[in-house]
N, C-alpha and C positions, 0 to 999 in steps of 0.2 A: 652325261646322259640325256638324251631327248626322247620323250614320248609325245606320240602324235595319236588322238584318239577321234576317228571318224563317228559320226551319227547321221541320222536322217533318211538312210537308203529304204527301198522298200518297193512294193508294186504299185504301178500306177498305171492308167490307161492312156493309150495314144491322145497327145492333145494336153495332157494334165501336167502338173508341177510338182516338183519336189525342190526341198532346199536340203542339201549337206552342209554339215558343220564338222570343223576339225579343230580340236583344242590341244594348245601344244603346252609342254610342262614346263618350259623355261621361261623365265622372266625377260631374256634377251631376244623375245619373239619378235620383236620390232626389227631387228637386224637381219631377219631371214628374208629371204626369197621365197616365197609360197607357191605351190602349184597344185593342181588337181590333175591326175592321169587316169584313165580308165584302161582296162582290159577283157577283152571278149574273149569267149572260148576260142581256142584256135587263132588267135590273132595277138600281135605284139602289144605290150602297153605302149600307149600313146598320151600325150600331151593334151589336156583339153582345155586348160585355161591356167595362166600363171599372173601373180601379182608381185613387184618387186618390193623392197624394203621401203622405196619411195613412193609406191601406190601405182606406178605405171602397170598396164595390163597388157595381155594379149591372148588371143583365143586361136583355137583350131577353126579352119574355115567351116567344117561340119556344124559348128556349135554358134558362129557368130549370129548375133541378134535374138538369140535364144536363152544364152547363157550369160550369168552375171558373177563373176568373182569379185568377193570383198574381203577386206580384212579389218579387225576391231583390237588395235594393238593395245589399249585398256584391258581387254579380255583375254587376249591371247588367242585369239579365234580367227579362222578364216573360214569362208562360206561360199557355197557355190548353189546360186539360185538358178534352178533349171526349168524352164518354160517351154510349152509347146513342145513336149518330148515325143520322141519316135523309137517305134520298135528297135530301131540301128543304135539307139542310146544304151540299149541294154548291156549292161557291163559290171564288173566290180570296180568301184571308183576308190582310189588312194589318194591321200593326202601326202604331199612331199614338202619337205623343207631344205633349204640348201643355204649353207654360209660358207664360204670360202671353199675348199675341197671337201668338206663334210656334206654328207646327205644322209637325210632320214625319211624313213617311210613310215606311215601308218598301217593297221592291219587290213585297211578295205572294208567298203560296204557295198553290199549288193543292190544293184538299180535294176529292176525289171520293168519294160514298158510292154505291156500284152493288155488285149482286151479279152 
């Protein structure tokens, strides 16, 4: 059983920053490919950023240069630093862990960008 617990969401003004964190319950965290997804009302869930077990990263075009994903294998955590936030970044953000055919999700954390 893998549990993922997100934290760090909230309300921020346009241009502001937030840092999301996701804690994984398993010590084999270092083996997981980790990702952050988001889903806005009426939209499909989309990949925002991902980091492999080896540390390679990829980002959605819409967040490149503004968001940074990182992982700390010693603490079993993955973070998403979000800068220069825009109203269109408003969504529920989900942490995801993949290992082989297994796929795990957190409960989600709301990010609202509004003045």
